N, C-alpha and C positions, 0 to 999 in steps of 0.2 A: 353786933349785927345779929348775932343769934337771938339775943335777948330781945330785941324790937320785933323782928319777923321771922320766925323758926321755919317757915315755909317760903321763903324767898329762894328763887331758882340759882340765885348766883351761888348759894352757899353749899350746894351739892350735898343735901341730906336725903338720905334714904333710911327706909323704916327696915330694922333687922327682924326676921322672922322667927330665929332659932337662938339667938343669943339668950343665955341665961341669965343676964343682970342687966343688959341695957335693950331699949326699945327703937334707938336710933343711933346713925353714925354720920357723922360730917366729915369730909375728905379736906385735908389742909396739906396740899405737896404730898409728902409721902407718909405724912403721919395722918391717924384717925381719931376723932373724939367720939367716944361712945359716951351716950347720954340718953337721960329719960327725962319727959317734960309732962307737966300736969297744965294743961292750957286753961282749966276753969280757975285757978288761982295763979297763973304766970309764974311758974317755977320750973327752972332748968336745973337737973341734978347731972353734972358730971361725973360718969363713972370710971372711964379710964382715958389717957390721952399716951398714944403709944406709936411707934413706927408699924406701918402696915403689915409687915411681915410676923409681929409681935400682938398686934391690937386683938386679934378674934381667938387667942389660946387660952 
């Protein structure tokens, strides 16, 4: 679903301001998916998938 509509409100995607490698995060239960996206060519790069306590370290 992230690939079809990354702005869907049901995905719980937020823009990250100060993360050195990822621009966005998606919440999936207790886990976070950190990713970058390029809308003009429709690419989503997954940077990290980790438990919420470890995702931003």
